[in-house]
N, C-alpha and C positions, 0 to 999 in steps of 0.2 A: 797743452792739448788743444786749446782754442786756435793756436797758430796752425797746427796740423790740419784741423778741419777747414780753416780758411784757405790754406794752400790747396787742399783737395777740391774745394768748391771752385776756386779760381781755375784749377787745371781742367776740371770737367767743363766749365763754362767756355774756356778757350777751345777745347776740343769740339764742342757743339757749334761754336761760331765758325771755326775753321771748316767743319764738315758741311755747313750750310752754304758756304761760298762755292759757287759752281763755275766751271769753265766749259767752254763750248769749243768744238772743232768742226771745221769743214774739211772733209777727207776726200782723197782721190787715190787711184790705184793704176798701175801699169797693166792690169788685167785687160786682155783683148788687144794689146799693142805689142809689136815686136821691137827689138832693138837693132834692126837691120837698116832702118832709116829714121830720120827725124820725125817727131810728132809733137803736138801740143794740144792741151785740153784746158778749157776755162769753165768753172762752175761757180754758182753764186749761192749764198745762204743768208741766214739771219734777216729775212725779209728784204733781200737785195742789198743789204749793207756790207756783206762780206764777199770777197772774191778770192778764189784760189786758181792760179794759172800754173800748170805744171806740165812737164814733159821730158823729152829726150832730144838733145841737141848734138849735131855732128859737125858744126861749122869749124871749130878749132880743135876741140878734143871731144871725145864721146862723154857727154855729161848729163847727169840727172839734175833737174832744177825744180824748185818750188818757190813761187812768188805769192805772197799773201798781202791782202789789203783789207782794211775795215774802215768804213766811213767815220765811225765815232769811238770805237773801243781800242784799247791797247791790244796788240796781237803780234804773232811771230810765225814765220814760215818754218816748216820742218820737213824732213824726208828721211826715210830709212831704206838703205839698199844693202848689197852684199858686204859692204865695208863697215856698216854700222849706222848709227843714228846721228843726224846733224840738224842744227837749228840756226836760223838767221837771228839777227838782233831784234829785241823787243822794240816795237814802234808804236807811237801814238796814233790815234785815229787820223785818217787822211794821208797816211804815208805807207809806202811799200816796204815790206820786209822780204829779203831774198836770200836763198841759199842755193848754191850751185856746186856740185861735187862730181868728180870723175865717176863715170858709170861702173857698176860692178854688180853682178848677180843676174838673176832671171826674173825677179819680182821687186818692184819698188812701191812704197807707199808714201803719200804726200799729204800734208795737212796745213791748214790755216788755223792756228790756235788762238782763241780770243775769250 
């Protein structure tokens, strides 16, 4: 009986610790942009420590891209288009994470997740 109570207490503790950990994201959208020509947007967040550069490129193929940077935190770039959701590799602070995929759809969302 004591083991069951201990397991229950440890499970609840782990759930509380996990729920207190938070992640942040710097988000962007293709709203207001067309996919008839190339465009790019850069936004900053986390008091200037995070950068999200995203857009639509027509140089080689028509592609959606999301590039994420954070000065000090682990982070990764992600985007969602008509083909699904895609993520770049997780990077340490001071490095760029990038994801570039063939364009699909009429709406694309982009994120720097840290």
